[in-house]
N, C-alpha and C positions, 0 to 999 in steps of 0.2 A: 576579567570581564565582570561577571555577575558578583563575584566575591568583593571585588574592589568597589563596585557600585553600592553594594550593601553596607560595606564599612564606611564609605563616604556619606551615604544617607544617614546612617546611625550617628556618625560623628556630628553632622550638621544638626540633627534633631537634638542631640545632647547639648550642643553649643547654644542653640536657640530655645532650649526647653522652656525658659521662663519669659520668652518674648511674646508680644502680641500676635506674632505671625503663627506660632504653633498652638497657641491657646484654643482657637476655634477647632483645630484638628483634635485636640485632646477632649474637648466637650463633645465633638461628633462621635468619638469612640465611646464615651459614656452613653450617648444616645443609642448607639448600636447595641451596647450591653443591655440597656433597659428594654430595647425592642425584642431581645431574646426572651425576656420574661413575658412581654406582651404576646408574642406569637405563641408561646407555650400555653399561656392562659386561654387564648382563643381555641387552640387546637384541642385542649382537654375539656372544652365545654364551659369555661369560665367567662367572666365578664370583666373587662378593664374599667375600673372606676376612675383612676387618675394616673397620669404619667407626669413626672416632674423632673426638671433639670435645673441646676443652679450654676452660677459663675465660679463656684469653688470646685467644679468638676464632680459634683455629687448628683445623684439621681435616685428616684424611687418610682416604683410601680405599685399601685394599690389595686388589688383584684378581689373578686368574689367568685367562689366556686372554682371548678377546675381541680386538677390534681396538684395539691400544694407541693409535694415532693418534687415533681417534675418542673413546676414553675420556678421554685427556688433554685434548682440546679441548672436551669436554662441559661 
């Protein structure tokens, strides 16, 4: 049941990893990662200056204020 579905899904993702079909999903995951930094910045009283993503699946969040330790670990 669930184990077979998980194995099948994982196998399909690995097979299509470099395809144009999976690329938007991988960039979405980077976006969610960066949103963790954004949320922690706001929660700890900081201000988000910039949020960036690129087609090479990289991202960055530039913030001012807040708790740097918590922001970096979010």
